[in-house]
KOLMAR-387849 format. One line per 3 residues: number of its first residue (from 1); their letters; for each residue x, y, z negated of C-alpha. Coordinates in Angstrom, 1 decimal, decimal comma. Each point is the difference from the previous one (the first is absolute). Layout:
# KOLMAR-387849
NUM = a = X:Y:Z  ...
# end
This chain:
# KOLMAR-387849
1 = mql = 0,0:0,0:0,0  1,2:3,5:0,9  1,0:2,2:-3,0
4 = grv = -2,0:3,2:-0,2  -2,8:-1,3:2,2  -3,2:1,9:-0,6
7 = frk = -3,1:-2,1:-0,4  -2,6:2,5:-0,8  -0,5:3,7:-0,8
10 = lcv = -3,1:0,9:-2,1  -1,5:2,8:-1,9  -0,9:-1,2:-3,5
13 = rdg = -2,8:1,1:-2,3  1,8:3,1:-1,3  0,8:1,2:3,5
16 = qev = 3,7:-1,0:0,0  1,6:-1,6:3,1  1,5:-3,4:-0,7
19 = ilr = 2,4:-1,9:2,3  0,1:-3,8:-0,5  3,3:-1,3:1,4
22 = tpv = 2,8:-2,5:-0,5  2,7:1,5:-2,2  3,5:1,2:1,0
25 = led = 3,2:0,1:-2,1  -0,6:3,8:-0,6  -3,0:-1,0:-2,1
28 = ldd = 2,3:-1,3:-2,7  -0,3:2,9:-2,5  -3,8:0,3:0,5
31 = lme = -0,5:-3,7:-0,6  2,2:0,1:-3,1  -2,0:3,0:-1,3
34 = lin = -3,3:-1,8:0,8  0,9:-3,2:-1,9  1,6:1,9:-2,9
37 = slv = -3,0:2,3:-0,3  -2,2:-3,1:-0,4  2,2:-1,4:-2,7
40 = sek = -0,1:3,4:-1,8  -3,8:0,1:0,0  -0,1:-3,6:-1,2
43 = aei = -2,0:-0,9:3,1  -1,5:-3,5:0,1  2,7:-1,4:2,3
46 = alt = 2,4:-2,9:-0,6  3,1:2,3:-0,4  0,5:1,6:-3,4
49 = vkv = 3,6:1,3:0,2  1,2:2,8:2,3  2,3:-0,9:2,8
52 = tre = 3,3:1,7:0,7  0,9:1,5:3,4  2,5:-2,8:0,5
55 = eea = -2,7:-2,7:-0,7  -2,5:1,8:2,3  2,6:0,3:2,8
58 = ewi = 0,8:-3,7:-0,2  -3,8:-0,8:0,1  -0,8:2,3:2,9
61 = hkm = 2,9:-1,4:2,1  -1,3:-3,5:-0,5  -3,6:1,0:0,7
64 = lak = 0,9:1,9:3,2  2,2:-2,9:1,3  -2,9:-2,4:-0,5
67 = lek = -2,5:2,4:1,6  2,2:0,3:3,1  0,0:-3,9:0,2
70 = del = -3,7:-0,3:-0,6  0,6:-1,9:-3,2  -2,3:2,4:-1,9
73 = ffl = -2,2:3,0:0,7  0,6:3,3:-1,8  -2,2:3,1:0,2
76 = vae = 0,3:3,4:-1,7  -2,4:2,9:-0,2  1,4:3,5:0,6
79 = vna = -1,6:3,3:-1,1  1,8:3,3:0,7  3,2:-1,9:0,9
82 = kvv = 0,1:-2,0:-3,3  -0,7:-3,7:-0,5  -3,0:-0,3:-2,5
85 = ass = -0,9:-3,7:0,4  1,7:-3,2:1,0  -1,3:-3,4:1,0
88 = din = 1,4:-3,2:1,3  -0,6:-3,6:1,0  2,8:-2,5:-1,0
91 = ilg = -0,3:-3,1:2,1  0,7:-3,2:-1,9  2,1:-2,8:1,5
94 = gde = 0,1:-3,7:0,6  -3,4:-1,6:-0,1  -1,4:3,3:-1,2
97 = khv = 1,1:2,0:3,0  -3,6:0,7:0,8  -0,5:1,9:-3,3
100 = gvl = 0,7:3,7:-0,7  0,3:1,6:-3,4  -1,2:3,5:0,0
103 = gvv = 0,8:3,0:-2,2  -1,3:3,6:0,0  0,9:3,0:-2,1
106 = vky = -1,4:3,5:0,2  1,4:3,1:-1,8  -2,1:1,8:-2,6
109 = gfr = -1,8:2,9:1,6  -0,5:-2,0:3,2  -2,3:-2,7:-1,2
112 = dlg = -3,8:-0,1:0,7  0,6:1,7:3,4  -0,2:-3,1:2,2
115 = igt = 3,8:-0,4:0,6  0,3:-3,4:-1,7  -3,1:-1,3:1,8
118 = eml = 1,3:1,1:3,4  3,4:-1,5:-0,8  -1,7:-3,3:-0,9
121 = kil = -1,9:0,0:3,3  3,3:0,3:1,9  1,6:-2,7:-2,1
124 = veq = -2,9:-2,4:0,9  0,4:0,9:3,7  3,7:-0,6:-0,1
127 = akl = -0,5:-3,3:-1,8  -2,1:-1,2:2,9  2,8:1,0:2,5
130 = lel = 2,5:-1,8:-2,2  -2,2:-3,1:0,2  -0,5:-0,2:-3,7
133 = kvl = -2,9:-2,0:-1,2  -0,1:1,1:-3,7  0,7:3,3:-1,7
136 = mlh = 0,3:0,0:-3,8  0,8:2,5:-2,7  0,5:0,3:-3,7
139 = vla = -1,7:2,8:-1,9  -0,4:0,8:-3,7  -3,6:-0,7:-1,1
142 = tnk = -0,2:3,4:-1,7  0,7:1,7:3,4  -3,8:0,2:0,8
145 = hav = 0,5:2,6:2,7  2,5:-2,1:2,0  -2,2:-3,2:-0,4
148 = hvy = -2,9:2,0:1,4  2,1:1,2:3,0  1,3:-3,5:0,7
151 = ksv = -3,6:-1,4:-0,1  -1,1:2,8:2,4  2,4:-1,3:2,7
154 = gfv = -0,9:-3,7:-0,4  2,1:-1,4:-2,8  -1,5:-2,3:-2,6
157 = qtd = 1,2:-1,1:-3,4  1,2:-3,6:0,3  1,9:-0,4:-3,3
160 = kvp = 0,9:1,7:-3,3  3,1:-0,3:-2,2  -1,1:0,7:-3,5
163 = kkh = 2,2:2,3:-2,1  2,7:0,1:2,6  1,2:3,5:-1,0
166 = frq = 0,5:1,6:-3,4  -0,2:3,8:0,1  -0,6:2,6:-2,6
169 = gry = -0,8:-2,5:-2,6  -2,5:-2,1:1,9  -0,1:-2,9:2,4
172 = ide = -1,3:0,5:3,5  -1,2:-2,6:2,5  1,3:-0,1:3,5
175 = lim = -2,4:-0,7:2,8  0,9:-1,8:3,2  -2,0:1,2:3,0
178 = tql = 0,0:-1,4:3,5  -1,4:0,6:3,5  -0,1:-2,6:2,7
181 = ie = 1,0:1,4:3,4  -2,2:-1,0:2,9
# end
């Protein structure tokens, strides 16, 4: 897949223009700021520790190399020349090479605008082109908004891992949601 390829431009609910595209190396600082802002707000994501620039650089180099080889799909949302959301499909291997594991994060202040939903629609489209048969994701049960968005694009809860996470003095279940690709 070509780096920086634009998939869609849209105007979201608050009137801002959003560009949905594959990332480029120059997105490194924006992506690091995005993930670290989510960690700071204690967002309901798997990561709980901020990443260093070195760690993020290593990660983005790996992701971009896999993207160019069609070993994964990676999409960002850009508003005013800044990355405000990121999503990807990691393709499993071996006898699971028909399965993609999905992830989506949206920066505070850019949620509830339809950005995540549009990104998910593109991920599902790309999963079909990659000939995947199953998409799956993991989400904290307390992240009701994300669960609602996933359901709105066709994901269903297929399993639950009770008490998988311990945060702020309480246990949180993790949901596994899937979508079969036709």
